[in-house]
C-alpha positions in Angstrom: 21.9 -10.1 -5.8 22.8 -11.1 -2.3 20.0 -12.6 -0.3 19.4 -13.5 3.3 16.6 -15.2 5.3 14.0 -13.0 7.0 11.1 -14.2 9.1 11.2 -17.5 7.3 11.2 -16.0 3.9 14.1 -15.2 1.5 14.3 -11.6 0.5 16.7 -9.8 -1.8 18.9 -7.4 0.2 18.5 -4.5 -2.2 14.7 -4.6 -1.9 13.9 -3.7 1.7 17.3 -2.7 2.9 17.8 -2.3 6.6 14.1 -2.7 7.3 14.4 -6.5 6.8 17.1 -6.8 9.4 14.5 -6.7 12.1 13.2 -10.2 11.2 16.4 -12.2 11.6 15.2 -15.6 13.1 16.4 -16.6 16.5 17.4 -13.1 17.5 14.3 -11.8 19.2 15.6 -11.8 22.8 14.4 -8.2 23.3 10.9 -9.0 22.3 8.3 -10.3 24.8 7.7 -14.0 24.7 4.2 -15.1 23.5 2.3 -17.3 26.0 -1.4 -17.0 25.1 -3.7 -14.9 23.0 -4.1 -12.2 22.1 -1.1 -11.9 19.9 0.1 -8.3 20.0 0.8 -7.1 16.5 2.2 -3.8 15.3 1.8 -2.9 11.7 2.9 0.1 9.7 0.0 0.8 7.3 -3.8 0.6 7.5 -3.9 -1.8 4.6 -1.8 -4.3 6.5 -3.8 -3.7 9.6 -7.0 -4.7 7.8 -5.2 -7.8 6.4 -3.9 -8.9 9.9 -7.3 -8.4 11.5 -9.0 -10.5 8.8 -6.6 -13.4 9.2 -6.0 -13.1 13.0 -9.6 -12.5 14.1 -10.1 -12.5 17.8 -6.7 -14.0 18.5 -4.9 -10.8 17.7 -4.8 -7.2 18.7 -3.5 -4.8 16.1 -1.8 -1.4 16.6 -1.2 0.7 13.4 1.7 3.2 13.3 0.4 5.1 10.3 -3.3 5.8 10.6 -6.0 6.8 8.1 -4.9 9.4 5.6 -1.2 9.2 6.6 1.3 9.2 3.8 3.8 6.4 4.5 6.5 7.8 2.2 6.8 10.9 4.3 6.0 9.5 7.7 8.4 10.5 10.4 8.7 7.8 13.1 8.8 8.7 16.8 10.6 7.2 19.8 7.2 5.9 20.9 6.9 4.0 17.6 10.1 2.1 18.4 8.8 1.2 21.8 5.6 -0.1 20.3 7.6 -2.2 17.8 9.8 -3.8 20.5 6.8 -4.5 22.8 4.9 -6.4 20.1 4.9 -10.1 19.6 4.9 -9.7 15.8 5.5 -6.8 13.4 4.2 -6.6 9.8 5.3 -4.0 7.3 4.9 -3.6 3.5 8.6 -3.6 2.5 9.8 -2.5 -1.0 10.8 0.8 0.6 7.3 2.0 1.1 8.2 2.9 4.7 11.5 4.5 3.7 11.7 7.0 6.5 11.2 4.2 9.1 14.4 2.4 8.1 16.3 3.9 11.0 13.7 2.9 13.5 13.7 -0.7 12.3 17.5 -0.7 12.2 17.7 0.3 15.8 15.5 -2.7 16.6 17.8 -5.0 14.7 17.8 -8.5 16.3 15.1 -7.8 18.8 11.9 -7.9 16.7 10.1 -10.7 14.8 9.4 -8.7 11.6 7.8 -9.7 8.4 7.4 -7.9 5.1 4.1 -9.0 3.7 5.4 -8.5 0.1 8.2 -11.0 0.5 5.9 -13.8 -0.9 5.4 -12.0 -4.2 7.7 -13.2 -7.0 9.9 -10.3 -8.0 9.1 -10.9 -11.6 5.6 -9.7 -10.9 6.7 -6.4 -9.5 6.8 -3.1 -11.4 10.2 -1.5 -11.7 10.5 1.9 -9.9 13.3 3.9 -8.5 11.9 4.7 -5.1 13.7 5.8 -2.0 16.7 3.5 -2.7 14.5 0.6 -3.8 13.9 -0.8 -7.2 10.3 -1.8 -7.2 6.9 -0.1 -6.9 5.6 -0.8 -3.4 1.9 -0.1 -4.1 1.0 -3.8 -4.7 -2.4 -3.5 -3.0 -4.0 -1.8 -6.1 -3.9 -5.1 -7.9 -6.3 -7.2 -5.8 -4.9 -10.5 -7.1 -1.4 -9.5 -6.3 -2.4 -8.3 -2.8 -3.9 -11.7 -2.1 -0.4 -13.1 -2.2 0.3 -11.2 1.0 -2.2 -13.3 2.9 0.0 -16.3 3.3 2.9 -14.5 5.0 0.6 -13.1 7.6 -1.1 -16.5 8.2 2.2 -18.4 8.4 3.8 -16.0 10.8 0.8 -16.2 13.1 0.7 -20.0 13.0 4.4 -20.2 13.7 4.0 -18.0 16.8 0.6 -19.3 18.0 0.3 -22.9 16.7 -2.8 -23.4 18.9 -4.6 -21.0 16.6 -3.6 -22.7 13.4 -7.2 -23.8 12.5 -8.5 -20.3 13.1 -5.8 -18.6 11.1 -6.1 -21.1 8.2 -9.8 -20.8 8.0 -9.8 -17.0 8.2 -7.1 -16.8 5.5 -9.0 -19.1 3.2 -12.2 -17.1 3.7 -10.4 -13.8 3.0 -8.8 -15.2 -0.2 -12.2 -16.1 -1.4 -13.4 -12.6 -0.6 -10.4 -11.1 -2.5 -11.0 -13.4 -5.5 -14.6 -12.2 -5.7 -13.6 -8.6 -5.3 -11.1 -8.9 -8.2 -13.8 -10.3 -10.5 -16.2 -7.5 -9.3 -13.6 -4.8 -10.1 -12.9 -6.2 -13.6 -16.6 -6.2 -14.4 -17.1 -2.6 -13.2 -14.0 -1.2 -15.0 -15.0 -3.0 -18.2 -17.9 -0.5 -18.5 -15.4 2.3 -19.1 -14.6 2.5 -22.9 -11.0 1.6 -23.6 -10.3 5.0 -25.1 -11.3 6.7 -21.8 -9.2 4.4 -19.5 -6.7 7.1 -18.6 -6.2 7.7 -14.9 -4.4 10.8 -13.7 -3.7 11.2 -9.9 -1.6 13.1 -7.4 1.3 10.6 -7.5 2.2 7.5 -9.3 0.6 5.0 -6.9 -1.8 3.3 -9.3 0.7 1.5 -11.6 -0.4 -2.0 -10.5 -4.0 -0.9 -10.9 -3.4 0.2 -14.5 -1.4 -2.9 -15.4 -4.0 -5.3 -13.9 -7.2 -3.6 -15.2 -6.1 -2.0 -18.5 -5.7 1.7 -17.6 -3.0 4.1 -18.7 -1.9 5.8 -15.4 -0.1 9.1 -14.9 0.8 10.9 -11.6 2.1 14.4 -10.9 4.6 13.1 -8.5 6.6 9.9 -8.8 6.0 6.5 -7.1 7.2 8.1 -3.8 5.6 11.4 -2.6 9.0 12.1 -1.0 10.2 13.2 -4.5 8.9 16.7 -5.3 7.4 17.4 -8.7 9.3 20.0 -10.8 8.5 22.4 -13.6 9.2 19.7 -16.1 6.8 17.3 -14.4 4.0 19.9 -14.4 4.5 20.8 -18.1 4.5 17.1 -19.2 1.3 16.4 -17.3 -0.4 19.6 -18.6 0.5 18.6 -22.2 -0.7 15.1 -21.6 -4.1 16.3 -20.3 -4.5 18.8 -23.2 -3.4 16.4 -25.9 -5.7 13.6 -24.7 -8.6 15.8 -23.6 -8.7 14.1 -20.2 -12.0 14.9 -18.6 -11.0 14.5 -14.9 -8.0 14.0 -12.6 -8.2 12.5 -9.1 -6.9 13.8 -5.8 -5.8 11.3 -3.1 -6.8 11.3 0.6 -3.2 11.1 1.8 -1.6 13.7 -0.7 -2.2 17.5 -0.8 -4.0 18.6 -4.0 -2.2 22.0 -4.5 0.0 20.6 -7.2 -2.9 19.2 -9.2 -4.7 22.5 -9.0 -1.7 24.2 -10.5 -1.7 21.7 -13.3 -5.4 22.2 -14.1 -5.0 26.0 -14.1 -2.1 25.8 -16.5 -3.9 23.3 -18.7 -6.8 25.7 -19.0 -4.5 28.6 -19.8 -2.2 26.8 -22.3 -4.6 24.4 -24.0 -8.0 26.0 -23.3 -9.0 22.6 -21.9 -10.9 22.5 -18.6 -10.4 19.4 -16.5 -12.5 18.5 -13.5 -10.8 17.9 -10.2 -12.3 14.9 -8.4 -11.8 15.4 -4.7 -13.5 15.8 -1.3 -15.6 12.8 -0.5 -14.7 11.4 -3.9 -10.9 11.6 -3.4 -9.2 8.3 -4.1 -7.7 6.3 -1.2 -4.1 5.6 -2.2 -1.5 5.0 0.5 -3.9 4.7 3.5 -7.4 3.6 4.2 -10.1 5.9 5.5 -11.3 6.8 8.9 -13.8 4.3 10.6 -17.2 4.8 9.2 -16.0 6.0 5.8 -16.3 4.0 2.5 -12.6 3.3 2.6 -12.3 2.1 6.2 -11.5 -1.4 5.0 -9.4 -2.7 2.2 -12.5 -4.1 0.3 -14.3 -0.8 0.9 -11.3 1.2 -0.3 -11.1 -0.7 -3.6 -14.9 -0.5 -4.2 -14.9 3.3 -3.4 -12.0 3.9 -5.8 -13.5 1.9 -8.6 -16.9 3.5 -8.3 -15.4 7.0 -8.4 -13.2 6.2 -11.4 -16.0 4.6 -13.3 -18.4 7.5 -12.6 -15.9 10.1 -13.6 -14.5 8.5 -16.8 -17.5 6.5 -18.2 
């Protein structure tokens, strides 16, 4: 596969497509020069915003294009987004075609933006295969805490390269956050171990929890595919209904960034065809999937999101 260098990292051309073109080194003449802190950073998702804030600390300001509860698969960028991107000192995005509909916005900023895909540091052999919006890998890496920790270094390295005077701060913050993530991963494993193996079946609105299932020993199903941009059809509904009925699944989980109408149809059909009632877990207990929660909610930070999701899953299935 053809490869090219992006933001100091080598990325396969087929993975992030035109999005990666924004980070070509030495071609940021349209972007403002950095002189002194704060570093103005624009990010696509709330998970990346949390990561940049943890590493950057007081030396960065972060603007998030896709706020709490926003589905990145379906996000439609605006002209204002492009202006924000080009006015930033640094831009961080997920890559792996998570921000598929922003490709055109990034493409129009080609050669004028210092852009970095935080997932570039992850060995491709560790990624799940998925056919998503023209990509070939599942982009939801943050649901495996150990895998998400690999995204810390690209953020730290990009900040150090732009603001070498802050190197000590960035390196200390990154090291502290890695310790926090390591402790979180151990905590998650201990909590999820309390769910009997036979009950470790997680059904959600869309197939965002594949890395979670692989890392922590859960069988995962979603009504929609890896991208919510792909609509579920009659066949998808029937297959999920039959799965719920055959396995006597007690509960399915809605997501904060995905409408739950499709899951409600599945549950009604399951009750009719299999005489099996399934509880719909939603409201305050909806899982955070493609975005963090509003400030003040349990999922307002990455660590809080993971803890909330694990608590809800354990309580519903154990």
